[in-house]
NUVEX-525672 format. One record per atom (N, C-alpha, C): atom name; x, y, z. Coordinates in steps of 0.05 Angstrom, whole numbers, plus 5000, padded with zeros to 4 digits. Layout:
(CA; (X; Y; Z))
...
This chain:
(N; (2752; 5981; 7253))
(CA; (2740; 5957; 7241))
(C; (2711; 5955; 7251))
(N; (2694; 5944; 7234))
(CA; (2665; 5941; 7241))
(C; (2657; 5913; 7235))
(N; (2640; 5902; 7253))
(CA; (2627; 5876; 7247))
(C; (2599; 5882; 7238))
(N; (2592; 5872; 7215))
(CA; (2565; 5876; 7203))
(C; (2548; 5851; 7209))
(N; (2525; 5855; 7220))
(CA; (2508; 5833; 7229))
(C; (2481; 5836; 7215))
(N; (2472; 5814; 7203))
(CA; (2446; 5814; 7189))
(C; (2429; 5791; 7199))
(N; (2403; 5796; 7202))
(CA; (2385; 5775; 7210))
(C; (2367; 5767; 7187))
(N; (2366; 5741; 7181))
(CA; (2348; 5731; 7160))
(C; (2337; 5704; 7168))
(N; (2311; 5701; 7164))
(CA; (2298; 5675; 7168))
(C; (2279; 5670; 7145))
(N; (2275; 5645; 7138))
(CA; (2255; 5638; 7118))
(C; (2227; 5639; 7130))
(N; (2210; 5654; 7118))
(CA; (2183; 5659; 7129))
(C; (2164; 5636; 7122))
(N; (2149; 5628; 7142))
(CA; (2129; 5607; 7138))
(C; (2104; 5620; 7126))
(N; (2086; 5605; 7114))
(CA; (2061; 5616; 7104))
(C; (2045; 5631; 7125))
(N; (2045; 5621; 7150))
(CA; (2030; 5635; 7171))
(C; (2043; 5662; 7177))
(N; (2070; 5663; 7178))
(CA; (2084; 5688; 7184))
(C; (2079; 5708; 7161))
(N; (2079; 5699; 7136))
(CA; (2073; 5716; 7114))
(C; (2045; 5728; 7116))
(N; (2026; 5712; 7124))
(CA; (1998; 5721; 7127))
(C; (1997; 5742; 7149))
(N; (2010; 5737; 7171))
(CA; (2009; 5756; 7194))
(C; (2023; 5782; 7187))
(N; (2045; 5780; 7172))
(CA; (2060; 5804; 7163))
(C; (2042; 5821; 7145))
(N; (2027; 5808; 7128))
(CA; (2009; 5822; 7110))
(C; (1988; 5837; 7125))
(N; (1978; 5825; 7146))
(CA; (1957; 5838; 7163))
(C; (1969; 5863; 7176))
(N; (1993; 5861; 7187))
(CA; (2006; 5884; 7200))
(C; (2012; 5906; 7180))
(N; (2023; 5899; 7157))
(CA; (2030; 5919; 7137))
(C; (2005; 5933; 7127))
(N; (1983; 5917; 7125))
(CA; (1958; 5929; 7115))
(C; (1947; 5951; 7133))
(N; (1957; 5953; 7157))
(CA; (1949; 5975; 7175))
(C; (1959; 6002; 7166))
(N; (1981; 6001; 7149))
(CA; (1994; 6026; 7142))
(C; (1998; 6030; 7112))
(N; (2002; 6008; 7097))
(CA; (2007; 6010; 7069))
(C; (1989; 5991; 7054))
(N; (1983; 5997; 7029))
(CA; (1966; 5981; 7013))
(C; (1981; 5961; 6995))
(N; (2005; 5969; 6987))
(CA; (2019; 5953; 6967))
(C; (2027; 5926; 6979))
(N; (2026; 5906; 6963))
(CA; (2033; 5879; 6971))
(C; (2063; 5877; 6976))
(N; (2071; 5862; 6996))
(CA; (2099; 5860; 7003))
(C; (2114; 5844; 6982))
(N; (2137; 5855; 6973))
(CA; (2153; 5842; 6953))
(C; (2169; 5819; 6967))
(N; (2165; 5795; 6957))
(CA; (2179; 5772; 6968))
(C; (2198; 5760; 6947))
(N; (2224; 5765; 6949))
(CA; (2243; 5756; 6929))
(C; (2246; 5725; 6929))
(N; (2250; 5715; 6905))
(CA; (2254; 5686; 6902))
(C; (2283; 5678; 6905))
(N; (2301; 5698; 6907))
(CA; (2329; 5692; 6908))
(C; (2343; 5707; 6931))
(N; (2336; 5702; 6956))
(CA; (2347; 5717; 6978))
(C; (2378; 5715; 6979))
(N; (2389; 5692; 6970))
(CA; (2418; 5689; 6970))
(C; (2431; 5710; 6954))
(N; (2420; 5717; 6931))
(CA; (2432; 5737; 6913))
(C; (2430; 5765; 6926))
(N; (2408; 5770; 6940))
(CA; (2405; 5796; 6953))
(C; (2425; 5799; 6976))
(N; (2427; 5777; 6992))
(CA; (2447; 5777; 7013))
(C; (2475; 5780; 7002))
(N; (2481; 5766; 6980))
(CA; (2507; 5768; 6968))
(C; (2513; 5796; 6959))
(N; (2493; 5810; 6948))
(CA; (2497; 5838; 6940))
(C; (2504; 5855; 6964))
(N; (2490; 5851; 6986))
(CA; (2496; 5866; 7011))
(C; (2524; 5860; 7019))
(N; (2532; 5835; 7021))
(CA; (2558; 5828; 7031))
(C; (2581; 5838; 7013))
(N; (2576; 5837; 6987))
(CA; (2597; 5847; 6969))
(C; (2599; 5878; 6971))
(N; (2577; 5891; 6976))
(CA; (2579; 5921; 6979))
(C; (2593; 5928; 7005))
(N; (2589; 5912; 7026))
(CA; (2603; 5917; 7051))
(C; (2633; 5913; 7047))
(N; (2641; 5891; 7034))
(CA; (2669; 5885; 7030))
(C; (2683; 5906; 7012))
(N; (2668; 5919; 6994))
(CA; (2679; 5939; 6977))
(C; (2689; 5963; 6994))
(N; (2674; 5971; 7014))
(CA; (2681; 5994; 7030))
(C; (2694; 5987; 7057))
(N; (2690; 5962; 7065))
(CA; (2702; 5953; 7090))
(C; (2715; 5925; 7086))
(N; (2737; 5924; 7071))
(CA; (2748; 5898; 7063))
(C; (2757; 5881; 7087))
(N; (2762; 5893; 7110))
(CA; (2772; 5877; 7133))
(C; (2749; 5872; 7153))
(N; (2725; 5877; 7145))
(CA; (2703; 5874; 7163))
(C; (2696; 5844; 7167))
(N; (2683; 5838; 7190))
(CA; (2672; 5812; 7195))
(C; (2642; 5812; 7188))
(N; (2633; 5791; 7176))
(CA; (2605; 5789; 7168))
(C; (2591; 5767; 7183))
(N; (2568; 5773; 7195))
(CA; (2554; 5753; 7211))
(C; (2525; 5751; 7201))
(N; (2515; 5727; 7198))
(CA; (2487; 5722; 7191))
(C; (2474; 5709; 7215))
(N; (2453; 5721; 7226))
(CA; (2437; 5709; 7247))
(C; (2412; 5697; 7234))
(N; (2407; 5672; 7241))
(CA; (2384; 5659; 7230))
(C; (2373; 5639; 7250))
(N; (2352; 5624; 7242))
(CA; (2341; 5604; 7261))
(C; (2352; 5576; 7255))
(N; (2341; 5556; 7268))
(CA; (2353; 5529; 7266))
(C; (2346; 5515; 7240))
(N; (2326; 5525; 7225))
(CA; (2316; 5510; 7202))
(C; (2321; 5524; 7175))
(N; (2325; 5550; 7175))
(CA; (2328; 5564; 7150))
(C; (2352; 5553; 7134))
(N; (2347; 5547; 7108))
(CA; (2368; 5537; 7091))
(C; (2375; 5559; 7071))
(N; (2400; 5567; 7071))
(CA; (2409; 5588; 7053))
(C; (2439; 5583; 7046))
(N; (2445; 5585; 7021))
(CA; (2472; 5581; 7011))
(C; (2486; 5608; 7008))
(N; (2506; 5613; 7025))
(CA; (2521; 5638; 7024))
(C; (2551; 5633; 7025))
(N; (2566; 5653; 7020))
(CA; (2595; 5651; 7021))
(C; (2604; 5639; 7047))
(N; (2621; 5618; 7046))
(CA; (2629; 5604; 7071))
(C; (2646; 5622; 7090))
(N; (2655; 5645; 7080))
(CA; (2671; 5662; 7097))
(C; (2653; 5678; 7116))
(N; (2626; 5677; 7111))
(CA; (2607; 5691; 7128))
(C; (2599; 5673; 7151))
(N; (2602; 5682; 7175))
(CA; (2596; 5666; 7198))
(C; (2566; 5665; 7202))
(N; (2555; 5641; 7204))
(CA; (2526; 5637; 7209))
(C; (2522; 5629; 7238))
(N; (2505; 5643; 7252))
(CA; (2498; 5637; 7279))
(C; (2468; 5630; 7280))
(N; (2462; 5606; 7288))
(CA; (2434; 5597; 7290))
(C; (2424; 5600; 7318))
(N; (2401; 5614; 7320))
(CA; (2390; 5621; 7346))
(C; (2362; 5609; 7348))
(N; (2356; 5594; 7369))
(CA; (2329; 5582; 7372))
(C; (2308; 5604; 7373))
(N; (2286; 5599; 7359))
(CA; (2263; 5618; 7359))
(C; (2241; 5607; 7376))
(N; (2229; 5624; 7392))
(CA; (2207; 5615; 7409))
(C; (2180; 5620; 7396))
(N; (2179; 5638; 7376))
(CA; (2154; 5644; 7362))
(C; (2160; 5647; 7332))
(N; (2138; 5651; 7317))
(CA; (2142; 5657; 7288))
(C; (2140; 5687; 7283))
(N; (2141; 5703; 7305))
(CA; (2138; 5732; 7303))
(C; (2164; 5745; 7294))
(N; (2165; 5751; 7268))
(CA; (2190; 5759; 7255))
(C; (2203; 5783; 7268))
(N; (2188; 5804; 7272))
(CA; (2199; 5829; 7283))
(C; (2210; 5825; 7311))
(N; (2194; 5812; 7327))
(CA; (2201; 5806; 7355))
(C; (2227; 5789; 7356))
(N; (2228; 5768; 7340))
(CA; (2250; 5749; 7341))
(C; (2276; 5763; 7330))
(N; (2273; 5782; 7312))
(CA; (2296; 5796; 7302))
(C; (2310; 5812; 7324))
(N; (2294; 5826; 7340))
(CA; (2306; 5841; 7362))
(C; (2318; 5822; 7383))
(N; (2304; 5799; 7388))
(CA; (2315; 5779; 7407))
(C; (2342; 5769; 7397))
(N; (2344; 5765; 7370))
(CA; (2369; 5755; 7359))
(C; (2392; 5775; 7363))
(N; (2386; 5801; 7361))
(CA; (2407; 5821; 7366))
(C; (2416; 5820; 7395))
(N; (2397; 5817; 7414))
(CA; (2404; 5815; 7442))
(C; (2421; 5790; 7447))
(N; (2413; 5768; 7435))
(CA; (2428; 5743; 7438))
(C; (2457; 5746; 7428))
(N; (2460; 5759; 7405))
(CA; (2486; 5763; 7394))
(C; (2504; 5780; 7412))
(N; (2493; 5802; 7422))
(CA; (2508; 5820; 7440))
(C; (2516; 5805; 7466))
(N; (2499; 5787; 7475))
(CA; (2504; 5773; 7500))
(C; (2524; 5751; 7497))
(N; (2522; 5736; 7475))
(CA; (2538; 5711; 7473))
(C; (2561; 5714; 7454))
(N; (2560; 5733; 7435))
(CA; (2582; 5735; 7415))
(C; (2591; 5764; 7411))
(N; (2595; 5779; 7432))
(CA; (2604; 5807; 7428))
(C; (2631; 5808; 7416))
(N; (2634; 5823; 7393))
(CA; (2660; 5825; 7380))
(C; (2678; 5846; 7394))
(N; (2702; 5849; 7384))
(CA; (2720; 5870; 7394))
(C; (2720; 5894; 7376))
(N; (2698; 5898; 7362))
(CA; (2696; 5919; 7342))
(C; (2670; 5934; 7345))
(N; (2666; 5955; 7330))
(CA; (2640; 5967; 7328))
(C; (2621; 5947; 7314))
(N; (2595; 5951; 7318))
(CA; (2575; 5934; 7305))
(C; (2556; 5952; 7289))
(N; (2549; 5942; 7265))
(CA; (2526; 5954; 7251))
(C; (2507; 5932; 7244))
(N; (2483; 5933; 7254))
(CA; (2461; 5914; 7248))
(C; (2447; 5925; 7223))
(N; (2447; 5909; 7202))
(CA; (2434; 5916; 7177))
(C; (2412; 5896; 7170))
(N; (2390; 5905; 7159))
(CA; (2371; 5886; 7147))
(C; (2383; 5875; 7122))
(N; (2373; 5852; 7114))
(CA; (2386; 5837; 7093))
(C; (2381; 5848; 7065))
(N; (2361; 5865; 7062))
(CA; (2355; 5877; 7036))
(C; (2366; 5905; 7034))
(N; (2392; 5908; 7039))
(CA; (2405; 5934; 7038))
(C; (2430; 5933; 7021))
(N; (2441; 5957; 7016))
(CA; (2465; 5960; 6999))
(C; (2482; 5983; 7010))
(N; (2507; 5978; 7016))
(CA; (2525; 5999; 7024))
(C; (2536; 6014; 7000))
(N; (2540; 6040; 7003))
(CA; (2551; 6056; 6981))
(C; (2575; 6073; 6990))
(N; (2584; 6069; 7015))
(CA; (2606; 6085; 7025))
(C; (2616; 6072; 7051))
(N; (2640; 6081; 7059))
(CA; (2651; 6072; 7084))
(C; (2635; 6086; 7107))
(N; (2630; 6071; 7129))
(CA; (2614; 6081; 7150))
(C; (2629; 6086; 7177))
(N; (2655; 6083; 7176))
(CA; (2671; 6085; 7201))
(C; (2667; 6112; 7215))
(N; (2662; 6133; 7199))
(CA; (2660; 6160; 7211))
(C; (2637; 6164; 7230))
(N; (2616; 6147; 7229))
(CA; (2593; 6151; 7247))
(C; (2601; 6147; 7276))
(N; (2622; 6132; 7281))
(CA; (2630; 6126; 7309))
(C; (2649; 6147; 7320))
(N; (2653; 6169; 7306))
(CA; (2671; 6190; 7316))
(C; (2658; 6205; 7339))
(N; (2632; 6206; 7340))
(CA; (2619; 6218; 7364))
(C; (2616; 6196; 7385))
(N; (2616; 6203; 7410))
(CA; (2618; 6184; 7432))
(C; (2590; 6176; 7442))
(N; (2576; 6160; 7425))
(CA; (2550; 6150; 7433))
(C; (2551; 6120; 7435))
(N; (2533; 6108; 7450))
(CA; (2531; 6079; 7452))
(C; (2517; 6067; 7427))
(N; (2494; 6079; 7420))
(CA; (2477; 6069; 7399))
(C; (2470; 6091; 7379))
(N; (2468; 6084; 7354))
(CA; (2460; 6103; 7333))
(C; (2435; 6092; 7319))
(N; (2414; 6109; 7318))
(CA; (2389; 6102; 7304))
(C; (2385; 6121; 7280))
(N; (2371; 6112; 7260))
(CA; (2366; 6129; 7237))
(C; (2337; 6141; 7239))
(N; (2335; 6166; 7230))
(CA; (2309; 6180; 7229))
(C; (2305; 6191; 7201))
(N; (2282; 6187; 7190))
(CA; (2277; 6196; 7163))
(C; (2249; 6209; 7161))
(N; (2246; 6227; 7143))
(CA; (2221; 6241; 7140))
(C; (2202; 6224; 7123))
(N; (2195; 6201; 7134))
(CA; (2179; 6182; 7120))
(C; (2158; 6171; 7140))
(N; (2134; 6182; 7138))
(CA; (2113; 6174; 7157))
(C; (2094; 6154; 7143))
(N; (2083; 6136; 7159))
(CA; (2080; 6136; 7188))
(C; (2103; 6123; 7203))
(N; (2125; 6116; 7190))
(CA; (2147; 6102; 7204))
(C; (2173; 6118; 7201))
(N; (2177; 6139; 7217))
(CA; (2202; 6154; 7215))
(C; (2227; 6140; 7226))
(N; (2223; 6122; 7244))
(CA; (2245; 6107; 7256))
(C; (2246; 6079; 7244))
(N; (2266; 6074; 7228))
(CA; (2268; 6047; 7215))
(C; (2291; 6033; 7228))
(N; (2286; 6008; 7237))
(CA; (2307; 5993; 7252))
(C; (2324; 5977; 7233))
(N; (2323; 5982; 7207))
(CA; (2340; 5967; 7188))
(C; (2370; 5974; 7191))
(N; (2376; 5996; 7204))
(CA; (2404; 6005; 7208))
(C; (2406; 6013; 7238))
(N; (2421; 5998; 7253))
(CA; (2427; 6005; 7281))
(C; (2456; 6000; 7286))
(N; (2471; 6020; 7295))
(CA; (2499; 6018; 7300))
(C; (2505; 6018; 7330))
(N; (2525; 6003; 7339))
(CA; (2532; 6002; 7367))
(C; (2562; 6005; 7370))
(N; (2570; 6024; 7387))
(CA; (2599; 6029; 7392))
(C; (2613; 6004; 7403))
(N; (2637; 5999; 7393))
(CA; (2652; 5975; 7401))
(C; (2666; 5977; 7427))
(N; (2651; 5976; 7449))
(CA; (2663; 5974; 7476))
(C; (2645; 5957; 7493))
(N; (2657; 5944; 7513))
(CA; (2641; 5927; 7530))
(C; (2619; 5943; 7545))
(N; (2626; 5968; 7552))
(CA; (2606; 5985; 7566))
(C; (2582; 5991; 7547))
(N; (2588; 5998; 7522))
(CA; (2567; 6003; 7503))
(C; (2550; 5979; 7498))
(N; (2563; 5956; 7496))
(CA; (2548; 5931; 7491))
(C; (2529; 5925; 7515))
(N; (2539; 5929; 7539))
(CA; (2523; 5924; 7563))
(C; (2499; 5943; 7564))
(N; (2504; 5969; 7559))
(CA; (2483; 5989; 7559))
(C; (2462; 5982; 7537))
(N; (2472; 5974; 7514))
(CA; (2454; 5968; 7491))
(C; (2437; 5944; 7497))
(N; (2448; 5923; 7509))
(CA; (2432; 5900; 7517))
(C; (2409; 5907; 7535))
(N; (2415; 5924; 7554))
(CA; (2394; 5933; 7573))
(C; (2373; 5949; 7558))
(N; (2382; 5966; 7540))
(CA; (2363; 5982; 7524))
(C; (2346; 5964; 7506))
(N; (2358; 5945; 7492))
(CA; (2344; 5927; 7475))
(C; (2324; 5910; 7491))
(N; (2332; 5901; 7515))
(CA; (2313; 5886; 7532))
(C; (2289; 5903; 7539))
(N; (2294; 5929; 7545))
(CA; (2273; 5947; 7551))
(C; (2254; 5950; 7527))
(N; (2265; 5952; 7503))
(CA; (2248; 5954; 7479))
(C; (2232; 5928; 7475))
(N; (2245; 5906; 7480))
(CA; (2231; 5880; 7476))
(C; (2206; 5878; 7494))
(N; (2208; 5888; 7518))
(CA; (2185; 5887; 7536))
(C; (2162; 5904; 7526))
(N; (2168; 5924; 7510))
(CA; (2146; 5941; 7499))
(C; (2127; 5926; 7481))
(N; (2136; 5903; 7470))
(CA; (2118; 5888; 7452))
(C; (2093; 5879; 7467))
(N; (2096; 5876; 7494))
(CA; (2073; 5867; 7510))
(C; (2052; 5889; 7512))
(N; (2058; 5914; 7504))
(CA; (2039; 5936; 7506))
(C; (2021; 5938; 7482))
(N; (2027; 5923; 7461))
(CA; (2010; 5924; 7437))
(C; (1983; 5910; 7443))
(N; (1962; 5922; 7434))
(CA; (1935; 5910; 7438))
(C; (1931; 5885; 7421))
(N; (1947; 5883; 7400))
(CA; (1946; 5859; 7382))
(C; (1974; 5850; 7376))
(N; (1977; 5824; 7372))
(CA; (2003; 5813; 7367))
(C; (2012; 5815; 7338))
(N; (1995; 5828; 7321))
(CA; (2003; 5830; 7293))
(C; (2029; 5846; 7290))
(N; (2034; 5865; 7309))
(CA; (2058; 5881; 7307))
(C; (2083; 5866; 7317))
(N; (2079; 5843; 7328))
(CA; (2102; 5826; 7335))
(C; (2114; 5814; 7309))
(N; (2098; 5814; 7288))
(CA; (2107; 5803; 7263))
(C; (2120; 5824; 7245))
(N; (2110; 5849; 7247))
(CA; (2120; 5870; 7229))
(C; (2114; 5897; 7241))
(N; (2132; 5916; 7238))
(CA; (2129; 5944; 7247))
(C; (2132; 5948; 7277))
(N; (2134; 5927; 7292))
(CA; (2133; 5930; 7321))
(C; (2155; 5948; 7332))
(N; (2180; 5943; 7325))
(CA; (2202; 5959; 7336))
(C; (2201; 5987; 7326))
(N; (2192; 5991; 7301))
(CA; (2190; 6018; 7290))
(C; (2169; 6034; 7305))
(N; (2147; 6022; 7313))
(CA; (2126; 6035; 7328))
(C; (2135; 6042; 7356))
(N; (2151; 6024; 7368))
(CA; (2161; 6028; 7395))
(C; (2181; 6052; 7395))
(N; (2199; 6052; 7375))
(CA; (2218; 6074; 7373))
(C; (2204; 6101; 7368))
(N; (2184; 6100; 7351))
(CA; (2168; 6124; 7345))
(C; (2155; 6135; 7370))
(N; (2143; 6118; 7386))
(CA; (2129; 6126; 7411))
(C; (2149; 6139; 7430))
(N; (2173; 6128; 7432))
(CA; (2193; 6138; 7451))
(C; (2206; 6164; 7442))
(N; (2214; 6165; 7416))
(CA; (2232; 6186; 7407))
(C; (2219; 6208; 7390))
(N; (2197; 6203; 7377))
(CA; (2185; 6223; 7360))
(C; (2178; 6248; 7376))
(N; (2166; 6246; 7400))
(CA; (2160; 6271; 7416))
(C; (2185; 6288; 7421))
(N; (2208; 6275; 7424))
(CA; (2233; 6290; 7429))
(C; (2239; 6307; 7404))
(N; (2237; 6295; 7381))
(CA; (2243; 6310; 7356))
(C; (2223; 6332; 7351))
(N; (2198; 6327; 7357))
(CA; (2177; 6348; 7353))
(C; (2181; 6371; 7372))
(N; (2191; 6365; 7396))
(CA; (2195; 6387; 7416))
(C; (2221; 6403; 7411))
(N; (2242; 6389; 7402))
(CA; (2268; 6403; 7398))
(C; (2272; 6414; 7370))
(N; (2260; 6400; 7350))
(CA; (2263; 6407; 7322))
(C; (2291; 6415; 7315))
(N; (2310; 6396; 7316))
(CA; (2338; 6402; 7310))
(C; (2341; 6410; 7280))
(N; (2360; 6428; 7274))
(CA; (2365; 6436; 7246))
(C; (2376; 6412; 7231))
(N; (2393; 6397; 7244))
(CA; (2404; 6373; 7232))
(C; (2398; 6350; 7251))
(N; (2391; 6327; 7240))
(CA; (2386; 6304; 7257))
(C; (2410; 6296; 7274))
(N; (2433; 6299; 7262))
(CA; (2458; 6291; 7277))
(C; (2463; 6310; 7300))
(N; (2450; 6333; 7301))
(CA; (2454; 6352; 7323))
(C; (2442; 6342; 7349))
(N; (2423; 6324; 7347))
(CA; (2408; 6314; 7370))
(C; (2420; 6289; 7382))
(N; (2428; 6290; 7407))
(CA; (2437; 6266; 7421))
(C; (2422; 6266; 7448))
(N; (2419; 6243; 7459))
(CA; (2405; 6242; 7485))
(C; (2413; 6217; 7500))
(N; (2407; 6217; 7526))
(CA; (2412; 6194; 7543))
(C; (2385; 6183; 7551))
(N; (2381; 6157; 7546))
(CA; (2355; 6145; 7553))
(C; (2360; 6118; 7565))
(N; (2350; 6114; 7589))
(CA; (2354; 6089; 7603))
(C; (2383; 6082; 7606))
(N; (2400; 6103; 7610))
(CA; (2428; 6099; 7614))
(C; (2444; 6095; 7589))
(N; (2431; 6097; 7566))
(CA; (2444; 6093; 7540))
(C; (2448; 6119; 7526))
(N; (2472; 6125; 7517))
(CA; (2476; 6150; 7501))
(C; (2469; 6143; 7472))
(N; (2450; 6158; 7461))
(CA; (2439; 6153; 7435))
(C; (2444; 6176; 7416))
(N; (2455; 6169; 7393))
(CA; (2459; 6188; 7371))
(C; (2440; 6182; 7349))
(N; (2434; 6201; 7332))
(CA; (2415; 6197; 7310))
(C; (2428; 6204; 7283))
(N; (2422; 6189; 7263))
(CA; (2433; 6193; 7236))
(C; (2410; 6198; 7217))
(N; (2416; 6214; 7197))
(CA; (2396; 6221; 7177))
(C; (2389; 6196; 7160))
(N; (2364; 6187; 7163))
(CA; (2355; 6163; 7148))
(C; (2355; 6167; 7118))
(N; (2353; 6192; 7108))
(CA; (2354; 6196; 7079))
(C; (2381; 6190; 7068))
(N; (2401; 6189; 7085))
(CA; (2429; 6183; 7076))
(C; (2437; 6155; 7085))
(N; (2431; 6147; 7109))
(CA; (2441; 6122; 7120))
(C; (2420; 6099; 7120))
(N; (2396; 6105; 7112))
(CA; (2375; 6084; 7111))
(C; (2355; 6092; 7089))
(N; (2366; 6098; 7066))
(CA; (2349; 6109; 7044))
(C; (2331; 6088; 7033))
(N; (2305; 6095; 7032))
(CA; (2285; 6077; 7022))
(C; (2283; 6079; 6992))
(N; (2295; 6059; 6978))
(CA; (2297; 6060; 6949))
(C; (2274; 6045; 6935))
(N; (2265; 6055; 6912))
(CA; (2246; 6040; 6896))
(C; (2258; 6013; 6887))
(N; (2242; 5992; 6885))
(CA; (2252; 5966; 6877))
(C; (2265; 5967; 6849))
(N; (2255; 5985; 6832))
(CA; (2266; 5987; 6805))
(C; (2296; 5995; 6805))
(N; (2305; 6006; 6828))
(CA; (2333; 6014; 6830))
(C; (2350; 5993; 6844))
(N; (2339; 5970; 6848))
(CA; (2353; 5949; 6862))
(C; (2381; 5944; 6850))
(N; (2402; 5947; 6866))
(CA; (2429; 5943; 6857))
(C; (2441; 5966; 6843))
(N; (2426; 5988; 6840))
(CA; (2436; 6012; 6827))
(C; (2448; 6032; 6847))
(N; (2466; 6049; 6838))
(CA; (2478; 6069; 6855))
(C; (2458; 6092; 6858))
(N; (2453; 6099; 6883))
(CA; (2436; 6122; 6890))
(C; (2454; 6145; 6900))
(N; (2458; 6165; 6885))
(CA; (2477; 6186; 6890))
(C; (2472; 6200; 6917))
(N; (2493; 6203; 6933))
(CA; (2491; 6217; 6958))
(C; (2481; 6200; 6982))
(N; (2476; 6174; 6977))
(CA; (2466; 6157; 6998))
(C; (2488; 6138; 7007))
(N; (2490; 6134; 7033))
(CA; (2511; 6116; 7043))
(C; (2501; 6088; 7048))
(N; (2476; 6085; 7054))
(CA; (2464; 6058; 7057))
(C; (2435; 6059; 7045))
(N; (2430; 6041; 7026))
(CA; (2404; 6041; 7012))
(C; (2388; 6017; 7022))
(N; (2362; 6021; 7027))
(CA; (2345; 6000; 7037))
(C; (2322; 5995; 7017))
(N; (2320; 5971; 7007))
(CA; (2301; 5965; 6986))
(C; (2275; 5954; 6998))
């Protein structure tokens, strides 16, 4: 069994402006802002239930976000200290692992995703955390899909690892990356040199221990596929998790 956890907050005009500045450092296109987040979340949840009918669904949000979703989905409201979306999303994951650890595996998914297959098989290898890597630069490590093995030891190791990542935000010369791209840049700085040095034939062939955490890697082209918006809600053949 897997518990699927999603983080969603309603963005303020200031947060949107700051996100636009951070995104503008790497991409030119304007960020797509859906007018119906409930429908996108519902699509994600229905796709999860299709392949994991006994799964638990958790929505992490702040104290003020108003969103109408299926009452069977557990909503956990977490106080936010800042409007920094990327930073607060990682903090929410840490808070969940500390205060609400389930008795199952966990997959953290961004809210604009779609499952296309059962994902239980990824936990067959004995790693604490699973990250996705994709041949998409300048951001090869996307944090929209992070899996954690369902054991108290793995949860404890992952909390320490996430706390370590959180401290890296203080190394940015500007706070714009606290709003967007921050965690992706941190993961890239830590892990990209390993991939460039080892050049594994398959991404899944590479595992490593970092800060006491056993980390496995999944092919982002399959488990975190970056889909064009025109394919929203469409089946993408050969992909297990699609990210819009």
